N, CA and C atoms as a LAMMPS dump frame, in Angstrom:
ITEM: TIMESTEP
0
ITEM: NUMBER OF ATOMS
462
ITEM: BOX BOUNDS ff ff ff
-5.0000000000000000e+02 5.0000000000000000e+02
-5.0000000000000000e+02 5.0000000000000000e+02
-5.0000000000000000e+02 5.0000000000000000e+02
ITEM: ATOMS id mol type element x y z
1 1 1 N 0.824 -1.191 0
2 1 2 C 0 0 0
3 1 3 C 0.867 1.253 0
4 2 1 N 1.947 1.22 0.807
5 2 2 C 2.828 2.375 0.893
6 2 3 C 3.542 2.612 -0.435
7 3 1 N 3.953 1.529 -1.108
8 3 2 C 4.638 1.649 -2.392
9 3 3 C 3.699 2.268 -3.441
10 4 1 N 2.418 1.921 -3.404
11 4 2 C 1.442 2.478 -4.332
12 4 3 C 1.256 3.98 -4.065
13 5 1 N 1.257 4.392 -2.825
14 5 2 C 1.132 5.803 -2.462
15 5 3 C 2.325 6.603 -2.961
16 6 1 N 3.508 6.013 -2.872
17 6 2 C 4.722 6.682 -3.353
18 6 3 C 4.647 6.859 -4.872
19 7 1 N 4.217 5.838 -5.587
20 7 2 C 4.078 5.933 -7.046
21 7 3 C 3.058 7.01 -7.425
22 8 1 N 1.965 7.062 -6.706
23 8 2 C 0.939 8.071 -6.97
24 8 3 C 1.5 9.468 -6.711
25 9 1 N 2.239 9.632 -5.626
26 9 2 C 2.85 10.926 -5.302
27 9 3 C 3.821 11.354 -6.395
28 10 1 N 4.648 10.427 -6.872
29 10 2 C 5.61 10.74 -7.935
30 10 3 C 4.866 11.118 -9.219
31 11 1 N 3.794 10.412 -9.535
32 11 2 C 2.993 10.724 -10.713
33 11 3 C 2.431 12.146 -10.632
34 12 1 N 1.84 12.51 -9.51
35 12 2 C 1.282 13.861 -9.318
36 12 3 C 2.394 14.903 -9.392
37 13 1 N 3.535 14.605 -8.813
38 13 2 C 4.666 15.526 -8.838
39 13 3 C 5.143 15.762 -10.275
40 14 1 N 5.207 14.71 -11.076
41 14 2 C 5.611 14.84 -12.478
42 14 3 C 4.626 15.715 -13.266
43 15 1 N 3.343 15.52 -13.038
44 15 2 C 2.341 16.343 -13.72
45 15 3 C 2.503 17.809 -13.323
46 16 1 N 2.709 18.075 -12.052
47 16 2 C 2.896 19.448 -11.583
48 16 3 C 4.131 20.079 -12.222
49 17 1 N 5.209 19.314 -12.326
50 17 2 C 6.434 19.819 -12.95
51 17 3 C 6.189 20.114 -14.422
52 18 1 N 5.469 19.249 -15.127
53 18 2 C 5.169 19.479 -16.539
54 18 3 C 4.332 20.739 -16.733
55 19 1 N 3.338 20.948 -15.894
56 19 2 C 2.507 22.152 -15.993
57 19 3 C 3.354 23.389 -15.741
58 20 1 N 4.201 23.352 -14.718
59 20 2 C 5.071 24.505 -14.438
60 20 3 C 6.022 24.75 -15.599
61 21 1 N 6.509 23.691 -16.218
62 21 2 C 7.399 23.828 -17.369
63 21 3 C 6.675 24.486 -18.54
64 22 1 N 5.434 24.083 -18.811
65 22 2 C 4.65 24.704 -19.889
66 22 3 C 4.442 26.194 -19.621
67 23 1 N 4.121 26.539 -18.397
68 23 2 C 3.924 27.943 -18.042
69 23 3 C 5.223 28.711 -18.211
70 24 1 N 6.33 28.15 -17.76
71 24 2 C 7.625 28.818 -17.884
72 24 3 C 7.995 29.033 -19.349
73 25 1 N 7.749 28.024 -20.184
74 25 2 C 8.052 28.158 -21.615
75 25 3 C 7.173 29.233 -22.244
76 26 1 N 5.893 29.249 -21.899
77 26 2 C 4.986 30.271 -22.439
78 26 3 C 5.436 31.664 -22.032
79 27 1 N 5.853 31.821 -20.789
80 27 2 C 6.337 33.131 -20.325
81 27 3 C 7.644 33.47 -21.029
82 28 1 N 8.542 32.494 -21.122
83 28 2 C 9.846 32.721 -21.755
84 28 3 C 9.687 33.145 -23.213
85 29 1 N 8.775 32.507 -23.936
86 29 2 C 8.559 32.834 -25.345
87 29 3 C 7.529 33.927 -25.537
88 30 1 N 6.982 34.42 -24.442
89 30 2 C 6.042 35.538 -24.481
90 30 3 C 4.814 35.21 -25.319
91 31 1 N 4.31 34.008 -25.193
92 31 2 C 3.124 33.598 -25.94
93 31 3 C 2.085 33.033 -24.989
94 32 1 N 0.822 33.083 -25.375
95 32 2 C -0.225 32.509 -24.535
96 32 3 C -0.086 30.993 -24.44
97 33 1 N -0.672 30.427 -23.419
98 33 2 C -0.655 28.975 -23.26
99 33 3 C -1.475 28.314 -24.361
100 34 1 N -1.151 27.083 -24.763
101 34 2 C -1.837 26.44 -25.885
102 34 3 C -3.315 26.174 -25.652
103 35 1 N -3.782 26.22 -24.428
104 35 2 C -5.199 25.962 -24.161
105 35 3 C -6.061 27.165 -24.5
106 36 1 N -5.457 28.294 -24.771
107 36 2 C -6.23 29.488 -25.06
108 36 3 C -6.62 29.498 -26.528
109 37 1 N -7.715 30.197 -26.853
110 37 2 C -8.382 29.988 -28.126
111 37 3 C -8.162 31.083 -29.164
112 38 1 N -6.936 31.462 -29.423
113 38 2 C -6.629 32.353 -30.527
114 38 3 C -6.387 31.513 -31.776
115 39 1 N -6.654 32.094 -32.932
116 39 2 C -6.37 31.388 -34.179
117 39 3 C -4.877 31.06 -34.239
118 40 1 N -4.562 29.845 -34.588
119 40 2 C -3.154 29.432 -34.673
120 40 3 C -2.417 30.181 -35.782
121 41 1 N -3.147 30.781 -36.705
122 41 2 C -2.514 31.435 -37.852
123 41 3 C -1.973 32.828 -37.531
124 42 1 N -2.132 33.311 -36.31
125 42 2 C -1.541 34.605 -35.96
126 42 3 C -0.134 34.459 -35.389
127 43 1 N 0.287 33.211 -35.16
128 43 2 C 1.613 32.972 -34.585
129 43 3 C 2.659 32.834 -35.667
130 44 1 N 3.896 33.217 -35.437
131 44 2 C 4.365 33.874 -34.226
132 44 3 C 3.809 35.289 -34.119
133 45 1 N 3.627 35.747 -32.89
134 45 2 C 3.078 37.076 -32.652
135 45 3 C 4.045 38.152 -33.122
136 46 1 N 3.497 39.303 -33.458
137 46 2 C 4.271 40.436 -33.963
138 46 3 C 5.312 40.895 -32.95
139 47 1 N 6.534 41.082 -33.425
140 47 2 C 7.611 41.744 -32.699
141 47 3 C 7.956 41.05 -31.39
142 48 1 N 8.683 41.762 -30.572
143 48 2 C 9.088 41.255 -29.261
144 48 3 C 8.278 41.912 -28.164
145 49 1 N 7.017 42.131 -28.424
146 49 2 C 6.156 42.783 -27.446
147 49 3 C 5.782 41.814 -26.335
148 50 1 N 5.447 42.367 -25.186
149 50 2 C 4.948 41.549 -24.079
150 50 3 C 3.431 41.497 -24.222
151 51 1 N 2.925 40.378 -24.698
152 51 2 C 1.498 40.218 -24.955
153 51 3 C 0.77 39.808 -23.685
154 52 1 N -0.463 40.27 -23.558
155 52 2 C -1.31 39.928 -22.407
156 52 3 C -1.756 38.477 -22.496
157 53 1 N -2.45 38.031 -21.484
158 53 2 C -3.102 36.725 -21.574
159 53 3 C -4.344 36.882 -22.453
160 54 1 N -4.808 35.801 -22.985
161 54 2 C -5.979 35.812 -23.86
162 54 3 C -7.233 36.001 -23.007
163 55 1 N -8.159 36.827 -23.506
164 55 2 C -9.42 37.026 -22.786
165 55 3 C -10.583 36.935 -23.766
166 56 1 N -11.72 36.472 -23.269
167 56 2 C -12.937 36.424 -24.084
168 56 3 C -13.426 37.853 -24.284
169 57 1 N -13.796 38.205 -25.51
170 57 2 C -14.255 39.551 -25.842
171 57 3 C -15.396 39.478 -26.852
172 58 1 N -16.074 40.614 -27.009
173 58 2 C -17.134 40.737 -28.012
174 58 3 C -16.875 42.022 -28.787
175 59 1 N -16.746 41.902 -30.107
176 59 2 C -16.554 43.058 -30.985
177 59 3 C -17.653 43.03 -32.031
178 60 1 N -18.402 44.117 -32.131
179 60 2 C -19.492 44.25 -33.105
180 60 3 C -20.366 42.99 -33.128
181 61 1 N -20.866 42.589 -31.986
182 61 2 C -21.737 41.425 -31.833
183 61 3 C -21.08 40.1 -32.221
184 62 1 N -19.758 40.069 -32.223
185 62 2 C -19.024 38.852 -32.541
186 62 3 C -18.226 38.427 -31.314
187 63 1 N -18.5 37.23 -30.804
188 63 2 C -17.765 36.702 -29.659
189 63 3 C -16.476 36.055 -30.128
190 64 1 N -15.413 36.287 -29.38
191 64 2 C -14.135 35.689 -29.72
192 64 3 C -13.133 35.874 -28.601
193 65 1 N -11.867 35.866 -28.972
194 65 2 C -10.787 35.976 -28
195 65 3 C -9.817 37.063 -28.439
196 66 1 N -9.249 37.749 -27.446
197 66 2 C -8.401 38.9 -27.74
198 66 3 C -7.128 38.847 -26.91
199 67 1 N -6.073 39.389 -27.505
200 67 2 C -4.786 39.536 -26.838
201 67 3 C -4.294 40.952 -27.143
202 68 1 N -3.622 41.589 -26.187
203 68 2 C -3.178 42.974 -26.368
204 68 3 C -1.717 43.124 -25.947
205 69 1 N -1.116 44.201 -26.423
206 69 2 C 0.251 44.548 -26.033
207 69 3 C 0.41 46.053 -26.144
208 70 1 N 1.332 46.597 -25.394
209 70 2 C 1.645 48.025 -25.495
210 70 3 C 3.127 48.181 -25.803
211 71 1 N 3.445 49.34 -26.375
212 71 2 C 4.829 49.614 -26.755
213 71 3 C 4.996 51.12 -26.863
214 72 1 N 6.216 51.553 -27.075
215 72 2 C 6.521 52.949 -27.366
216 72 3 C 7.084 52.998 -28.775
217 73 1 N 6.578 53.935 -29.581
218 73 2 C 7.019 54.053 -30.972
219 73 3 C 7.639 55.418 -31.207
220 74 1 N 8.423 55.53 -32.267
221 74 2 C 9.063 56.797 -32.612
222 74 3 C 8.314 57.55 -33.697
223 75 1 N 7.464 56.864 -34.458
224 75 2 C 6.632 57.52 -35.472
225 75 3 C 5.499 56.574 -35.861
226 76 1 N 4.535 57.085 -36.597
227 76 2 C 3.359 56.288 -36.95
228 76 3 C 3.696 55.079 -37.81
229 77 1 N 4.778 55.151 -38.571
230 77 2 C 5.166 54.026 -39.422
231 77 3 C 5.462 52.796 -38.569
232 78 1 N 6.006 53.006 -37.373
233 78 2 C 6.273 51.87 -36.484
234 78 3 C 4.984 51.113 -36.18
235 79 1 N 3.887 51.828 -35.965
236 79 2 C 2.603 51.175 -35.688
237 79 3 C 2.061 50.494 -36.944
238 80 1 N 2.243 51.087 -38.108
239 80 2 C 1.764 50.485 -39.356
240 80 3 C 2.474 49.168 -39.657
241 81 1 N 3.691 49.004 -39.152
242 81 2 C 4.426 47.752 -39.371
243 81 3 C 3.675 46.55 -38.801
244 82 1 N 2.883 46.783 -37.75
245 82 2 C 2.031 45.748 -37.16
246 82 3 C 1.058 45.228 -38.215
247 83 1 N 0.381 46.145 -38.917
248 83 2 C -0.554 45.74 -39.975
249 83 3 C 0.181 45.056 -41.121
250 84 1 N 1.303 45.613 -41.535
251 84 2 C 2.048 45.045 -42.658
252 84 3 C 2.476 43.607 -42.369
253 85 1 N 2.932 43.361 -41.141
254 85 2 C 3.35 42.007 -40.748
255 85 3 C 2.201 41.016 -40.922
256 86 1 N 1.033 41.367 -40.375
257 86 2 C -0.101 40.442 -40.445
258 86 3 C -0.741 40.405 -41.828
259 87 1 N -0.737 41.504 -42.561
260 87 2 C -1.313 41.494 -43.905
261 87 3 C -0.569 40.481 -44.783
262 88 1 N 0.75 40.548 -44.764
263 88 2 C 1.553 39.604 -45.557
264 88 3 C 1.317 38.168 -45.098
265 89 1 N 1.312 37.953 -43.808
266 89 2 C 1.159 36.618 -43.236
267 89 3 C -0.22 36.03 -43.533
268 90 1 N -1.281 36.804 -43.253
269 90 2 C -2.643 36.273 -43.383
270 90 3 C -3.055 36.073 -44.837
271 91 1 N -2.697 37.002 -45.718
272 91 2 C -3.041 36.83 -47.136
273 91 3 C -2.378 35.58 -47.715
274 92 1 N -1.137 35.314 -47.295
275 92 2 C -0.439 34.114 -47.771
276 92 3 C -1.13 32.841 -47.293
277 93 1 N -1.884 32.934 -46.191
278 93 2 C -2.599 31.781 -45.644
279 93 3 C -4.056 31.707 -46.117
280 94 1 N -4.437 32.586 -47.065
281 94 2 C -5.771 32.523 -47.64
282 94 3 C -6.819 33.418 -46.99
283 95 1 N -6.418 34.307 -46.089
284 95 2 C -7.35 35.241 -45.469
285 95 3 C -7.572 36.424 -46.405
286 96 1 N -8.786 36.955 -46.419
287 96 2 C -9.106 38.133 -47.222
288 96 3 C -9.554 39.283 -46.325
289 97 1 N -9.384 40.491 -46.811
290 97 2 C -9.808 41.686 -46.064
291 97 3 C -11.329 41.684 -45.928
292 98 1 N -11.822 42.035 -44.752
293 98 2 C -13.26 42.205 -44.508
294 98 3 C -13.469 43.643 -44.058
295 99 1 N -13.99 44.469 -44.959
296 99 2 C -14.158 45.892 -44.669
297 99 3 C -15.237 46.196 -43.64
298 100 1 N -16.027 45.202 -43.242
299 100 2 C -17.018 45.427 -42.187
300 100 3 C -16.362 45.777 -40.86
301 101 1 N -15.094 45.436 -40.706
302 101 2 C -14.38 45.718 -39.464
303 101 3 C -13.335 46.813 -39.641
304 102 1 N -13.337 47.503 -40.773
305 102 2 C -12.321 48.518 -41.047
306 102 3 C -12.67 49.849 -40.385
307 103 1 N -11.658 50.485 -39.839
308 103 2 C -11.796 51.825 -39.26
309 103 3 C -10.426 52.481 -39.316
310 104 1 N -10.408 53.791 -39.519
311 104 2 C -9.13 54.48 -39.62
312 104 3 C -9.279 55.899 -39.103
313 105 1 N -8.292 56.364 -38.412
314 105 2 C -8.29 57.722 -37.89
315 105 3 C -6.872 58.157 -37.584
316 106 1 N -6.748 59.381 -37.133
317 106 2 C -5.421 59.936 -36.89
318 106 3 C -4.701 59.245 -35.731
319 107 1 N -5.453 58.726 -34.771
320 107 2 C -4.837 58.117 -33.594
321 107 3 C -4.903 56.594 -33.575
322 108 1 N -5.391 56.008 -34.649
323 108 2 C -5.45 54.557 -34.654
324 108 3 C -6.096 54.019 -35.903
325 109 1 N -6.1 52.699 -35.978
326 109 2 C -6.645 52.053 -37.157
327 109 3 C -7.05 50.627 -36.797
328 110 1 N -7.969 50.082 -37.589
329 110 2 C -8.434 48.71 -37.389
330 110 3 C -8.684 48.09 -38.752
331 111 1 N -8.336 46.814 -38.885
332 111 2 C -8.565 46.088 -40.127
333 111 3 C -9.04 44.679 -39.773
334 112 1 N -9.95 44.159 -40.588
335 112 2 C -10.476 42.818 -40.355
336 112 3 C -10.141 41.884 -41.499
337 113 1 N -9.978 40.612 -41.161
338 113 2 C -9.724 39.564 -42.14
339 113 3 C -10.744 38.454 -41.927
340 114 1 N -11.116 37.797 -43.028
341 114 2 C -12.083 36.704 -42.951
342 114 3 C -11.56 35.528 -43.76
343 115 1 N -11.797 34.328 -43.209
344 115 2 C -11.476 33.083 -43.901
345 115 3 C -12.553 32.096 -43.485
346 116 1 N -13.384 31.711 -44.44
347 116 2 C -14.565 30.882 -44.18
348 116 3 C -15.433 31.596 -43.147
349 117 1 N -15.696 30.992 -41.988
350 117 2 C -16.507 31.654 -40.953
351 117 3 C -15.65 32.171 -39.801
352 118 1 N -14.378 32.413 -40.051
353 118 2 C -13.453 32.867 -39.018
354 118 3 C -13.023 34.301 -39.297
355 119 1 N -12.758 35.033 -38.223
356 119 2 C -12.356 36.433 -38.332
357 119 3 C -11.103 36.696 -37.512
358 120 1 N -10.29 37.606 -38.011
359 120 2 C -9.183 38.171 -37.256
360 120 3 C -9.293 39.682 -37.412
361 121 1 N -9.322 40.379 -36.28
362 121 2 C -9.414 41.842 -36.303
363 121 3 C -8.185 42.396 -35.594
364 122 1 N -7.439 43.218 -36.311
365 122 2 C -6.227 43.836 -35.781
366 122 3 C -6.483 45.311 -35.563
367 123 1 N -5.94 45.86 -34.49
368 123 2 C -6.064 47.303 -34.29
369 123 3 C -4.87 47.835 -33.525
370 124 1 N -4.64 49.134 -33.692
371 124 2 C -3.679 49.836 -32.85
372 124 3 C -4.233 51.216 -32.55
373 125 1 N -3.912 51.708 -31.378
374 125 2 C -4.323 53.043 -30.942
375 125 3 C -3.113 53.751 -30.355
376 126 1 N -2.898 54.979 -30.82
377 126 2 C -1.741 55.762 -30.41
378 126 3 C -2.149 56.8 -29.369
379 127 1 N -1.348 56.916 -28.331
380 127 2 C -1.482 58.004 -27.363
381 127 3 C -0.35 58.971 -27.675
382 128 1 N -0.696 60.167 -28.2
383 128 2 C 0.348 61.097 -28.644
384 128 3 C 1.345 61.442 -27.544
385 129 1 N 2.576 61.691 -27.986
386 129 2 C 3.604 62.187 -27.069
387 129 3 C 3.299 63.639 -26.754
388 130 1 N 4.116 64.532 -27.222
389 130 2 C 3.911 65.961 -26.996
390 130 3 C 3.047 66.536 -28.122
391 131 1 N 1.882 67.095 -27.767
392 131 2 C 0.997 67.715 -28.757
393 131 3 C 1.599 69.064 -29.14
394 132 1 N 1.784 69.264 -30.461
395 132 2 C 2.41 70.494 -30.945
396 132 3 C 1.422 71.433 -31.634
397 133 1 N 0.215 70.953 -31.909
398 133 2 C -0.773 71.81 -32.573
399 133 3 C -1.399 72.756 -31.561
400 134 1 N -1.87 73.882 -32.077
401 134 2 C -2.535 74.869 -31.234
402 134 3 C -4.04 74.628 -31.262
403 135 1 N -4.753 75.308 -30.407
404 135 2 C -6.203 75.184 -30.345
405 135 3 C -6.806 75.503 -31.708
406 136 1 N -7.827 74.746 -32.107
407 136 2 C -8.541 74.889 -33.373
408 136 3 C -7.671 74.574 -34.589
409 137 1 N -6.589 73.815 -34.405
410 137 2 C -5.757 73.339 -35.504
411 137 3 C -5.839 71.812 -35.532
412 138 1 N -5.599 71.213 -36.692
413 138 2 C -5.579 69.744 -36.739
414 138 3 C -4.543 69.195 -35.757
415 139 1 N -4.862 68.063 -35.168
416 139 2 C -3.989 67.465 -34.164
417 139 3 C -2.643 67.09 -34.773
418 140 1 N -1.591 67.571 -34.141
419 140 2 C -0.218 67.217 -34.509
420 140 3 C 0.541 66.96 -33.22
421 141 1 N 1.496 66.036 -33.29
422 141 2 C 2.269 65.708 -32.107
423 141 3 C 3.638 65.187 -32.512
424 142 1 N 4.497 65.064 -31.528
425 142 2 C 5.799 64.443 -31.732
426 142 3 C 5.874 63.185 -30.88
427 143 1 N 6.678 62.278 -31.316
428 143 2 C 6.886 61.044 -30.568
429 143 3 C 8.253 61.112 -29.907
430 144 1 N 8.493 60.266 -28.903
431 144 2 C 7.927 58.947 -28.702
432 144 3 C 6.479 58.995 -28.225
433 145 1 N 5.72 57.967 -28.649
434 145 2 C 4.304 57.841 -28.321
435 145 3 C 4.026 56.433 -27.807
436 146 1 N 3.029 56.321 -26.954
437 146 2 C 2.577 55 -26.515
438 146 3 C 1.604 54.457 -27.55
439 147 1 N 1.654 53.153 -27.784
440 147 2 C 0.735 52.513 -28.714
441 147 3 C 0.223 51.225 -28.081
442 148 1 N -1.067 50.963 -28.291
443 148 2 C -1.692 49.725 -27.822
444 148 3 C -2.099 48.911 -29.038
445 149 1 N -1.648 47.664 -29.091
446 149 2 C -1.981 46.746 -30.177
447 149 3 C -3.02 45.744 -29.678
448 150 1 N -3.882 45.293 -30.583
449 150 2 C -4.888 44.302 -30.232
450 150 3 C -5.072 43.32 -31.37
451 151 1 N -5.226 42.044 -31.011
452 151 2 C -5.539 40.991 -31.973
453 151 3 C -6.78 40.276 -31.436
454 152 1 N -7.825 40.24 -32.242
455 152 2 C -9.081 39.575 -31.892
456 152 3 C -9.308 38.465 -32.896
457 153 1 N -9.636 37.274 -32.424
458 153 2 C -9.944 36.179 -33.348
459 153 3 C -11.253 35.51 -32.983
460 154 1 N -11.926 35.036 -33.994
461 154 2 C -13.159 34.259 -33.833
462 154 3 C -13.151 33.13 -34.832
C-alpha cells in the first residue's frame, strides 16, 4: 500500500512539474498557453512585445478571444508595421480583407480579415507624445508615443 502511495505521489509531482514547465516556456517565449483559443494562424506574434493573456471579448456582436500589447514608438510608421506584418502573413494563408471591421483615424486604425466563418481583427491606438498643434488646428504631435496593439480572433 505504501509503495502504491509513493508511485501516486511521484505521478502527481511529475504532472505538476510538466505544468510549471509549460507555463515557464509560455512566459519565456512571451506567448499565450496552448489551451487558449486564438487562431493558430496569428503565430508567431508580432515583434518582441509583451502580450497579455488571452481574454474572451465581443466586438461588433461577434464573440471571440483577444490579446493585447503596449509599446513605445518613434513615429506612426512603427505602428503600421504591425498591420504590414499580419497582412503579408494572413493573405499568404488565404485570409481576405473584410471591410465590415475597417476603421481608420489619426490616432489609430483597425482592419479585419475573414477566412470561411473565421475572423481576425487587428487594431492599434496611439497616445500622442507631446501635442504640438494649437487650439482649433488639426492634431499634430511628436513622438515617442505609446501605442496599444490588439488581436481579436473568432
